[in-house]
C-alpha positions in Angstrom: -168.0 67.9 -14.6 -166.7 64.6 -13.1 -166.1 64.2 -9.4 -162.7 63.2 -8.3 -162.3 61.4 -4.9 -158.8 62.1 -3.5 -159.3 60.5 0.0 -161.5 57.7 1.2 -161.8 57.0 4.9 -163.3 53.7 6.0 -164.0 53.0 9.7 -165.1 49.5 10.8 -166.2 48.5 14.3 -166.4 44.8 15.0 -168.3 43.4 17.9 -167.6 39.8 18.7 -170.5 39.5 21.1 -170.7 37.8 24.5 -168.4 34.9 23.5 -165.4 37.2 23.1 -162.5 35.5 24.8 -164.6 32.5 26.0 -162.8 29.2 25.9 -165.9 26.9 26.1 -167.1 27.6 22.6 -163.7 27.2 20.8 -164.5 23.7 19.6 -167.8 24.8 18.0 -166.2 27.9 16.6 -163.3 26.0 15.0 -165.8 23.5 13.5 -167.9 26.3 12.1 -164.8 28.0 10.7 -163.7 24.8 9.0 -167.1 24.4 7.4 -167.0 28.1 6.3 -163.6 27.6 4.8 -164.6 24.5 3.0 -167.6 26.2 1.5 -165.5 29.1 0.3 -162.9 26.8 -1.2 -165.6 24.9 -3.1 -167.0 28.2 -4.5 -163.6 29.5 -5.5 -162.8 26.2 -7.2 -166.1 26.3 -9.1 -165.4 29.8 -10.3 -162.0 28.8 -11.5 -163.4 25.8 -13.4 -166.0 28.1 -15.1 -163.2 30.5 -16.1 -161.2 27.6 -17.6 -164.2 26.5 -19.7 -164.4 29.9 -21.4 
């Protein structure tokens, strides 16, 4: 007999660590975020190119 899930509860707790709200690391954080975004965009564009080839 199959199991039917009627409700799904997801709880997430995020801990930003000791730098939470600190202004000194903002330049480094934004540089890291830019690199992360660039890497994600490159991967997405690669996936889209592979889909077009099919």
